[in-house]
C-alpha positions as CSV (number, residue, x, y, z in Angstrom):
1,X,327.5,57.2,-108.1
2,X,325.9,57.6,-111.5
3,X,323.2,55.1,-110.6
4,X,322.4,57.0,-107.4
5,X,322.2,60.3,-109.2
6,X,319.8,58.8,-111.8
7,X,317.6,57.5,-108.9
8,X,317.5,60.9,-107.3
9,X,316.5,62.5,-110.6
10,X,313.7,59.9,-111.0
11,X,312.4,60.6,-107.5
12,X,312.4,64.3,-108.2
13,X,310.5,63.8,-111.5
14,X,307.9,61.5,-109.7
15,X,307.6,64.1,-106.9
16,X,307.0,66.9,-109.4
17,X,304.4,64.8,-111.3
18,X,302.6,63.9,-108.1
19,X,302.6,67.5,-107.0
20,X,301.3,68.6,-110.4
21,X,298.4,66.1,-110.3
22,X,297.5,67.0,-106.7
23,X,297.5,70.7,-107.7
24,X,295.3,70.1,-110.7
25,X,292.9,68.0,-108.6
26,X,292.6,70.7,-105.9
27,X,292.1,73.4,-108.6
28,X,289.4,71.4,-110.3
29,X,287.7,70.7,-106.9
30,X,287.8,74.4,-106.1
31,X,286.3,75.3,-109.5
32,X,283.6,72.7,-109.0
33,X,282.9,74.1,-105.6
34,X,282.8,77.7,-106.9
35,X,280.5,76.6,-109.7
36,X,278.1,74.9,-107.3
37,X,278.2,77.9,-105.0
38,X,277.5,80.2,-107.9
39,X,274.5,78.2,-109.0
40,X,273.2,77.9,-105.4
41,X,273.4,81.7,-104.9
42,X,271.8,82.8,-108.1
43,X,268.3,84.3,-107.8
44,X,265.1,82.6,-108.8
45,X,263.2,84.2,-111.7
46,X,259.4,84.7,-112.1
47,X,258.4,86.1,-115.6
48,X,254.8,87.3,-115.5
49,X,253.2,87.8,-118.9
50,X,249.8,89.4,-119.0
51,X,247.6,88.4,-122.0
52,X,245.6,90.9,-124.1
53,X,245.7,94.0,-121.7
54,X,245.9,97.6,-122.7
55,X,248.9,99.6,-121.4
56,X,246.4,102.0,-119.7
57,X,244.5,99.3,-117.8
58,X,246.2,99.5,-114.4
59,X,245.7,101.6,-111.3
60,X,249.3,102.9,-111.4
61,X,248.9,103.9,-115.1
62,X,246.0,106.1,-114.1
63,X,243.0,104.2,-115.1
64,X,239.9,106.0,-113.6
65,X,238.0,102.8,-112.6
66,X,240.2,99.7,-112.5
67,X,241.6,98.6,-109.2
68,X,244.9,96.6,-109.5
69,X,246.5,96.8,-106.1
70,X,248.9,93.9,-106.5
71,X,250.2,95.2,-109.9
72,X,250.4,98.7,-108.4
73,X,252.5,97.4,-105.5
74,X,254.7,95.5,-107.9
75,X,255.2,98.7,-109.9
76,X,256.0,100.7,-106.8
77,X,258.7,98.1,-105.8
78,X,260.2,97.8,-109.3
79,X,262.3,99.6,-111.8
80,X,259.2,100.4,-113.9
81,X,259.2,101.5,-117.5
82,X,255.9,103.1,-118.5
83,X,257.0,103.3,-122.1
84,X,257.6,99.7,-122.7
85,X,256.9,98.0,-126.0
86,X,256.5,94.6,-127.7
87,X,257.3,94.4,-131.4
88,X,254.1,92.7,-132.5
89,X,250.5,92.9,-131.3
90,X,249.8,89.2,-131.7
91,X,250.2,86.6,-129.0
92,X,252.3,83.9,-130.6
93,X,255.1,86.1,-132.2
94,X,255.2,88.4,-129.2
95,X,255.6,85.5,-126.7
96,X,258.3,84.0,-129.0
97,X,260.2,87.4,-128.8
98,X,260.0,87.4,-125.0
99,X,261.4,83.8,-124.9
100,X,264.2,84.4,-127.5
101,X,265.1,88.1,-127.2
102,X,264.7,88.4,-131.0
103,X,262.4,90.2,-133.3
104,X,259.8,88.1,-135.1
105,X,261.5,88.6,-138.5
106,X,264.7,87.1,-136.8
107,X,263.1,84.1,-135.0
108,X,260.7,83.7,-137.9
109,X,257.6,83.1,-135.8
110,X,255.6,86.0,-137.2
111,X,252.0,84.8,-137.0
112,X,249.6,83.0,-134.7
113,X,248.9,80.2,-137.2
114,X,250.1,78.5,-140.4
115,X,248.7,79.4,-143.8
116,X,245.0,78.9,-144.4
117,X,243.8,75.9,-146.4
118,X,241.1,76.6,-149.1
119,X,237.8,75.3,-148.0
120,X,238.8,74.7,-144.4
121,X,238.2,76.9,-141.3
122,X,237.9,76.6,-137.6
123,X,238.2,73.2,-136.1
124,X,238.4,71.5,-139.5
125,X,241.4,73.7,-140.4
126,X,243.2,73.1,-137.1
127,X,242.8,69.3,-137.4
128,X,244.1,69.2,-140.9
129,X,247.5,67.7,-141.8
130,X,248.5,71.0,-143.4
131,X,247.8,72.9,-140.2
132,X,249.7,70.3,-138.0
133,X,252.7,70.3,-140.3
134,X,252.7,74.1,-140.3
135,X,252.6,74.3,-136.5
136,X,255.5,71.8,-136.4
137,X,257.5,74.1,-138.8
138,X,256.8,77.0,-136.5
139,X,258.0,74.9,-133.5
140,X,261.2,74.1,-135.4
141,X,261.9,77.8,-135.6
142,X,261.7,78.1,-131.8
143,X,264.1,75.1,-131.4
144,X,266.6,76.7,-133.8
145,X,267.5,79.6,-131.6
146,X,268.6,80.0,-128.0
147,X,265.8,80.7,-125.5
148,X,265.9,82.2,-122.0
149,X,264.7,78.9,-120.3
150,X,267.2,76.9,-122.4
151,X,270.2,79.1,-121.4
152,X,269.1,79.0,-117.8
153,X,268.8,75.2,-118.0
154,X,272.4,75.0,-119.3
155,X,273.5,76.9,-116.1
156,X,271.8,74.7,-113.5
157,X,268.3,76.2,-113.4
158,X,265.1,74.2,-113.3
159,X,262.5,76.0,-115.5
160,X,258.7,75.7,-115.5
161,X,256.3,76.6,-118.3
162,X,252.7,77.5,-117.3
163,X,250.0,79.3,-119.3
164,X,250.2,80.4,-122.9
165,X,252.9,78.6,-125.0
166,X,252.3,78.1,-128.7
167,X,255.4,76.1,-129.8
168,X,254.2,72.6,-129.0
169,X,255.7,70.7,-126.1
170,X,257.2,72.9,-123.4
171,X,260.6,71.4,-124.0
172,X,260.7,73.1,-127.4
173,X,261.1,76.4,-125.5
174,X,264.0,75.0,-123.4
175,X,261.9,74.4,-120.3
176,X,262.8,71.5,-118.0
177,X,259.2,71.2,-116.7
178,X,255.9,72.4,-118.0
179,X,252.1,72.0,-118.4
180,X,251.7,72.3,-122.2
181,X,252.1,69.2,-124.2
182,X,251.5,70.4,-127.8
183,X,248.1,71.9,-128.6
184,X,247.7,75.2,-130.4
185,X,248.4,77.7,-127.6
186,X,248.6,76.0,-124.3
187,X,246.2,73.0,-123.5
188,X,246.6,72.1,-119.8
189,X,248.8,75.1,-119.3
190,X,245.8,77.4,-119.7
191,X,244.4,76.2,-116.4
192,X,247.1,78.2,-114.6
193,X,245.7,81.3,-112.9
194,X,242.1,80.7,-114.0
195,X,241.8,77.5,-112.0
196,X,244.9,76.9,-109.9
197,X,248.5,78.0,-109.0
198,X,249.3,74.6,-107.5
199,X,251.6,73.4,-110.2
200,X,253.8,76.5,-109.6
201,X,253.9,75.9,-105.8
202,X,254.7,72.2,-106.3
203,X,257.5,73.1,-108.7
204,X,259.0,75.8,-106.4
205,X,258.9,73.4,-103.4
206,X,260.6,70.7,-105.5
207,X,263.4,73.0,-106.8
208,X,264.0,74.5,-103.4
209,X,264.3,71.0,-101.8
210,X,266.8,70.1,-104.5
211,X,268.7,73.4,-103.9
212,X,268.3,74.4,-107.5
213,X,267.7,78.0,-108.7
214,X,264.5,78.1,-110.7
215,X,262.5,80.1,-113.2
216,X,258.7,80.2,-113.6
217,X,257.0,81.3,-116.8
218,X,253.6,82.6,-115.6
219,X,251.6,83.5,-118.7
220,X,247.9,82.8,-117.8
221,X,245.2,83.4,-120.4
222,X,244.1,86.5,-118.4
223,X,242.6,89.0,-119.0
224,X,242.3,87.3,-122.4
225,X,238.9,86.2,-123.4
226,X,236.7,84.3,-122.5
227,X,235.8,87.2,-120.3
228,X,234.0,85.1,-117.7
229,X,235.3,86.4,-114.3
230,X,234.1,85.2,-110.9
231,X,231.0,87.0,-109.8
232,X,232.8,89.1,-107.2
233,X,234.9,90.9,-109.8
234,X,232.0,91.5,-112.1
235,X,229.8,92.8,-109.3
236,X,232.4,95.5,-108.7
237,X,232.9,96.6,-112.3
238,X,229.4,96.3,-113.7
239,X,228.1,99.5,-112.0
240,X,231.1,101.5,-113.5
241,X,230.0,101.3,-117.1
242,X,226.9,100.9,-119.3
243,X,228.7,98.3,-121.5
244,X,228.5,94.7,-120.4
245,X,231.5,93.7,-122.6
246,X,233.7,96.4,-121.0
247,X,232.5,95.4,-117.5
248,X,233.4,91.8,-118.1
249,X,236.8,92.8,-119.5
250,X,237.6,95.0,-116.6
251,X,236.6,92.2,-114.2
252,X,239.0,89.9,-116.0
253,X,241.8,92.5,-115.5
254,X,241.0,92.6,-111.7
255,X,240.9,88.8,-111.6
256,X,244.3,88.7,-113.2
257,X,245.6,91.2,-110.7
258,X,244.5,89.0,-107.8
259,X,246.3,86.0,-109.3
260,X,249.5,88.1,-109.5
261,X,248.9,88.9,-105.8
262,X,248.5,85.2,-105.0
263,X,251.7,84.3,-106.8
264,X,253.8,87.1,-105.2
265,X,252.3,86.2,-101.8
266,X,253.4,82.6,-102.4
267,X,257.0,83.9,-102.7
268,X,256.7,86.0,-99.5
269,X,255.2,83.1,-97.5
270,X,258.1,80.8,-98.5
271,X,260.7,83.5,-97.7
272,X,261.8,83.7,-101.3
273,X,260.9,87.4,-102.1
274,X,264.4,88.7,-101.7
275,X,265.9,85.8,-103.7
276,X,263.7,86.2,-106.7
277,X,263.9,88.5,-109.7
278,X,260.3,89.3,-110.9
279,X,259.8,90.5,-114.5
280,X,256.5,91.8,-115.8
281,X,255.4,92.5,-119.4
282,X,252.2,92.1,-121.5
283,X,252.2,90.1,-124.7
284,X,250.0,92.7,-126.6
285,X,247.3,95.2,-126.0
286,X,243.6,95.1,-126.0
287,X,240.9,97.7,-126.3
288,X,237.4,96.2,-125.6
289,X,234.7,96.8,-128.1
290,X,231.8,98.3,-126.1
291,X,229.1,96.3,-128.1
292,X,230.7,93.1,-129.3
293,X,232.8,90.5,-127.5
294,X,235.9,91.4,-129.4
295,X,238.7,93.9,-129.5
296,X,238.2,97.4,-130.9
297,X,240.3,99.0,-133.6
298,X,243.8,100.3,-132.9
299,X,244.6,97.5,-130.4
300,X,245.3,93.8,-130.9
301,X,246.7,93.0,-134.3
302,X,247.5,96.7,-135.0
303,X,250.7,98.8,-134.9
304,X,249.1,101.4,-132.6
305,X,249.9,102.1,-129.0
306,X,246.8,100.1,-127.9
307,X,248.4,97.0,-129.5
308,X,252.1,97.3,-128.8
309,X,252.7,99.4,-125.7
310,X,253.0,97.8,-122.2
311,X,254.5,98.6,-118.8
312,X,257.6,96.6,-118.1
313,X,258.8,96.0,-114.5
314,X,261.8,94.5,-112.9
315,X,261.8,93.7,-109.1
316,X,264.6,92.3,-107.1
317,X,264.6,93.6,-103.5
318,X,268.0,94.9,-102.4
319,X,269.5,94.5,-105.9
320,X,267.3,96.7,-108.2
321,X,266.3,100.2,-107.0
322,X,262.6,100.9,-107.2
323,X,262.0,103.8,-109.5
324,X,260.0,105.0,-112.5
325,X,262.0,105.4,-115.7
326,X,261.0,107.5,-118.7
327,X,263.4,105.6,-120.9
328,X,262.2,103.2,-123.6
329,X,262.0,99.5,-122.7
330,X,261.3,96.6,-125.1
331,X,260.6,93.0,-124.8
332,X,263.8,92.2,-126.8
333,X,265.6,93.6,-123.7
334,X,264.2,91.0,-121.2
335,X,266.5,88.1,-122.1
336,X,269.8,90.0,-122.0
337,X,268.7,92.0,-118.9
338,X,267.8,88.9,-116.9
339,X,271.0,87.0,-117.9
340,X,273.3,89.9,-117.2
341,X,271.6,90.5,-113.8
342,X,272.3,86.9,-112.7
343,X,275.8,86.7,-114.1
344,X,275.2,84.4,-117.2
345,X,276.5,85.4,-120.6
346,X,273.9,86.2,-123.3
347,X,274.0,84.9,-126.9
348,X,276.3,87.4,-128.7
349,X,273.8,88.5,-131.4
350,X,270.8,89.5,-129.4
351,X,269.5,93.0,-130.4
352,X,268.3,94.1,-127.0
353,X,270.0,96.0,-124.2
354,X,270.5,95.5,-120.5
355,X,267.7,97.6,-118.9
356,X,269.8,97.9,-115.7
357,X,272.5,99.8,-117.7
358,X,271.5,103.4,-117.4
359,X,274.0,104.5,-120.1
360,X,272.7,101.9,-122.6
361,X,269.1,103.1,-121.9
362,X,270.1,106.7,-122.4
363,X,271.9,106.1,-125.6
364,X,269.0,104.3,-127.3
365,X,266.9,107.0,-129.0
366,X,264.6,104.8,-131.1
367,X,262.6,101.6,-130.8
368,X,261.2,99.4,-133.6
369,X,258.4,96.9,-134.2
370,X,256.6,94.9,-136.9
371,X,253.1,93.4,-137.3
372,X,252.2,90.5,-139.4
373,X,249.2,88.5,-140.7
374,X,247.3,86.3,-138.3
375,X,247.8,83.3,-140.5
376,X,251.2,83.2,-142.2
377,X,251.5,83.3,-146.0
378,X,255.0,81.8,-145.8
379,X,256.4,80.2,-142.7
380,X,260.0,80.6,-143.7
381,X,260.0,84.1,-145.3
382,X,258.9,86.7,-142.7
383,X,258.6,89.6,-145.2
384,X,255.8,87.8,-147.0
385,X,253.7,88.0,-143.9
386,X,254.4,91.6,-143.1
387,X,251.6,94.2,-142.6
388,X,253.4,97.1,-141.0
389,X,256.7,98.2,-139.6
390,X,256.9,101.0,-137.0
391,X,259.4,103.1,-135.1
392,X,259.3,105.6,-132.2
393,X,261.8,108.4,-131.6
394,X,261.1,110.7,-128.7
395,X,257.4,111.3,-129.2
396,X,257.3,110.8,-133.0
397,X,255.8,107.5,-134.2
398,X,256.0,106.4,-137.8
399,X,253.9,103.5,-139.2
400,X,254.9,102.1,-142.6
401,X,252.5,99.7,-144.4
402,X,253.6,96.9,-146.6
403,X,251.8,97.7,-149.9
404,X,251.7,94.1,-151.1
405,X,249.3,93.2,-148.1
406,X,248.0,96.5,-146.8
407,X,246.9,97.7,-150.3
408,X,245.0,100.7,-149.0
409,X,247.6,101.6,-146.3
410,X,249.2,105.0,-146.0
411,X,252.3,106.1,-144.1
412,X,251.2,107.5,-140.7
413,X,253.1,109.8,-138.4
414,X,251.9,110.7,-135.0
415,X,253.0,113.1,-132.2
416,X,252.3,110.8,-129.2
417,X,252.7,113.6,-126.7
418,X,250.0,115.8,-128.3
419,X,248.0,112.9,-129.8
420,X,248.2,109.7,-127.7
421,X,245.2,108.2,-129.4
422,X,247.0,108.5,-132.8
423,X,244.1,110.3,-134.6
424,X,245.9,113.0,-136.5
425,X,248.3,111.8,-139.2
426,X,251.1,114.3,-139.6
427,X,253.1,112.5,-142.4
428,X,252.3,115.2,-145.0
429,X,252.8,118.2,-142.6
430,X,256.1,116.9,-141.2
431,X,257.7,115.1,-144.2
432,X,261.3,115.5,-142.9
433,X,260.5,113.7,-139.7
434,X,258.6,111.0,-141.6
435,X,261.5,110.5,-144.0
436,X,264.1,110.3,-141.2
437,X,262.1,107.6,-139.4
438,X,261.5,105.7,-142.7
439,X,265.2,105.6,-143.4
440,X,265.8,104.3,-139.8
441,X,263.2,101.6,-140.3
442,X,264.8,100.5,-143.6
443,X,268.2,100.4,-141.9
444,X,266.8,98.3,-139.0
445,X,265.2,95.7,-141.3
446,X,266.8,96.4,-144.8
447,X,265.2,93.3,-146.4
448,X,261.9,95.1,-146.5
449,X,263.3,98.5,-147.8
450,X,262.1,99.7,-151.2
451,X,265.6,99.0,-152.7
452,X,265.2,95.3,-152.1
């Protein structure tokens, strides 16, 4: 009798264990299925980054001469922020901020290039060992932090780099695929838009066939110089101005607009428009010098609106309502906004907000930025490269120079509503406002405050 009871207990135990293992297997199988389903239903992402374009240079922003029908349509179909900003008015650090969701002083890529070498310039400098090792150090800064493409890759996305990318091989940015192998700011990637969109179409077709969600980084060197547009664009803009340099720049803007239309048309033709989140931003501004083939003052490499302001757009048909917003938007917001929208957790320490969260937008009363030297003085200590810090609250903008580099610089305060060209410095007539914003700037980046 005791033997039979023991046998029955053994059978019960075995049955319990078998049931437990079966249950665990079914649960794991369901979780895998849910995970696969989640990945399969996540949207694709296209991140469009204009290169060296003023915030005013769009039809929908009220430019009196430029025709940008494709960007105008994108703005009409998007949640559009006309008061968008990037922290820095220089390509390399600004692009690094878009990719990482961090300020330059945080990701440490503050400048376009490593320190200069006495006696070397131009090609000789760029081919020197000091320059190459400096670029590698900058690349390591990118690899040290999470990037948007890298986080997406970890959640099943295929990600493609095209166009401008300064941090060496595309994999340093977390991309699974790409065009740039390692030259200063893009090598083969710079063919995108100017010569072809074929690599993007081939990538989308491949990812779609594999049933993978995907991201495309479309950052063509447009309207960036060389301002050598196809004749049809220059023929339209040349009669609009007496300046050849402005006509060529405007033609490049309209050329860029057409490439955006071609890219968005590609999504439509493949039936992917409703399944794709499109994001738009400019890396930094540009005001064309009317005489020389270069940028004018108060644009690129400056802390003024012509250098740091940009429209920011988010389009996802059926998911994001198309509307204009008067709230601030910032390029630090793009990474947390995209990840939240598609249901992927963001790194915990990102400073940006979710632009789709109306309460978060309303509660933010101030935005910040920082501009640095073109060539770094110290690749590991951002404050040694700092030229200006700036902040905007409501319509008040304060610019604070770093006296160790901007030796003749003065504190500048502007009322952007009354003086959008930033011509009348009100720092001495509104000292209380200037002091309040200066304190806020020091609290934002305390390492550069006078007390340090």
